[in-house]
C-alpha positions in Angstrom: 52.6 67.0 36.9 52.2 63.2 36.5 53.1 60.8 39.2 55.6 58.0 38.5 53.1 55.2 37.7 50.4 57.4 36.3 49.0 56.5 32.8 49.8 59.1 30.1 47.9 59.7 26.8 49.4 61.5 23.9 47.1 63.7 21.8 48.6 65.8 19.1 51.4 67.7 20.7 49.9 67.4 24.2 50.0 64.8 26.9 47.3 64.1 29.4 47.4 62.0 32.5 44.5 59.6 33.3 43.6 61.8 36.3 43.3 64.8 33.9 41.0 62.7 31.7 38.9 61.8 34.8 38.7 65.5 35.8 37.7 66.5 32.2 34.9 63.9 32.3 33.8 65.0 35.8 33.6 68.7 34.5 31.3 67.4 31.7 29.1 65.7 34.3 30.3 62.1 34.0 30.9 60.2 37.2 31.0 56.6 38.3 30.5 54.9 41.6 32.8 52.1 40.4 36.0 54.2 40.4 38.6 52.4 42.3 41.4 54.0 44.4 43.9 53.0 41.8 41.8 54.6 39.0 41.5 57.8 41.0 45.3 57.8 41.3 45.5 57.4 37.5 47.4 54.2 37.5 44.8 51.8 36.0 42.1 52.2 33.4 39.4 50.1 35.2 35.6 49.6 35.0 34.7 52.9 36.6 36.5 55.0 34.0 35.2 52.7 31.2 31.7 53.3 32.5 32.2 57.1 32.3 33.6 56.8 28.8 30.7 54.6 27.7 28.2 57.2 29.1 30.1 60.0 27.2 30.2 58.0 24.0 26.5 57.4 24.2 25.7 61.0 24.8 27.9 62.1 21.8 26.8 59.4 19.5 30.2 57.7 19.4 29.7 54.1 18.2 32.5 52.5 20.1 31.0 51.3 23.5 34.1 49.3 24.6 35.0 52.1 27.1 38.5 52.3 25.7 40.1 55.7 25.6 41.1 55.9 22.0 42.7 58.9 20.5 39.4 59.8 18.8 37.4 59.6 22.1 40.1 61.7 23.9 39.8 64.3 21.2 36.0 64.4 21.5 36.4 64.8 25.4 38.8 67.6 24.9 36.5 69.3 22.3 33.4 68.9 24.5 35.5 70.5 27.4 36.3 73.5 25.3 32.8 73.9 24.2 31.3 73.7 27.7 33.8 76.3 28.9 32.8 78.6 26.0 29.1 77.9 26.7 29.7 78.9 30.4 31.5 82.0 29.4 28.9 83.0 26.8 26.2 82.4 29.4 28.0 84.7 31.9 28.2 87.4 29.2 24.4 86.9 28.3 24.9 85.4 24.9 23.9 81.8 25.7 20.7 81.1 27.4 20.8 77.2 27.7 22.6 75.0 30.1 26.2 74.2 29.2 26.4 70.6 27.9 29.6 70.5 25.8 27.7 70.0 22.5 28.1 72.5 19.6 24.4 72.7 18.8 22.4 75.4 17.0 21.9 77.5 20.1 25.6 77.5 20.9 26.5 78.3 17.3 24.0 81.3 17.4 25.6 82.5 20.6 29.1 82.3 19.2 28.0 84.1 16.1 26.4 87.0 18.0 29.5 87.3 20.3 31.7 87.4 17.1 29.5 90.1 15.5 29.4 92.2 18.7 33.3 91.9 18.9 34.1 92.5 15.2 35.4 89.0 14.6 35.1 88.6 10.8 34.7 84.8 10.4 31.0 84.3 11.4 30.7 80.5 11.2 29.5 79.3 14.6 32.8 77.7 15.4 35.2 78.3 18.3 38.5 79.5 16.8 41.5 80.7 18.7 40.6 84.3 18.3 37.1 83.7 19.8 38.4 81.5 22.6 41.0 84.1 23.6 38.5 87.0 23.5 36.0 85.1 25.6 38.8 84.5 28.2 39.7 88.2 28.1 36.1 89.4 28.5 35.5 87.0 31.5 38.8 88.2 33.1 37.7 91.9 32.7 34.2 91.1 34.1 35.6 89.3 37.1 38.3 92.0 37.7 35.5 94.7 37.7 33.9 92.6 40.5 37.2 92.7 42.4 38.5 89.2 41.6 41.9 88.2 40.4 42.1 85.2 37.9 44.2 82.2 39.0 45.1 79.0 37.1 44.7 75.7 39.0 45.8 72.5 37.3 43.1 70.4 35.7 40.6 73.3 35.8 41.2 74.6 32.3 38.2 72.9 30.8 35.2 74.2 32.6 35.8 76.3 35.7 37.3 79.7 36.0 38.9 80.4 39.4 39.3 83.8 40.9 40.5 85.1 44.3 38.9 88.1 45.9 40.7 90.7 48.1 40.2 88.5 51.2 41.8 85.5 49.4 38.6 83.6 49.0 38.6 81.3 46.0 35.5 81.6 43.8 34.5 79.5 40.8 32.7 81.1 37.9 31.0 78.9 35.4 
């Protein structure tokens, strides 16, 4: 839910608040000491957020270093968030050995393909399609439920972290 003055970004059929974009960048490891109170509240796109976007753009070889949040940059942040989530899941399931970084590299593609083969997914192309993403989510939910945890969804957590509550009500984050 967006606050009254919070900046909104449209991407395809979805809408994202500036706070959600900051959370996505944080989940990918991007931070800034320059974030102002207004930026954290999502009402201005200032120097702190621009610095985080510039860091992201450098790491993902995006030529635009203005720090502006274009539709292209937003789509790359969303894509990297989905990849880092899948890398974390594949690591939990012992398919991925590296450190989740949000990049669809050769090691990630090999892990995706092995997962697809083991789970009878016919399209072995190293890509994250909806079927693969849904099956990864299911496998993680089953694994965590076997450990006695119940999955819970918390706003802004959909990109990297998986939250679960145990029988005592303790919140756990699984990456």
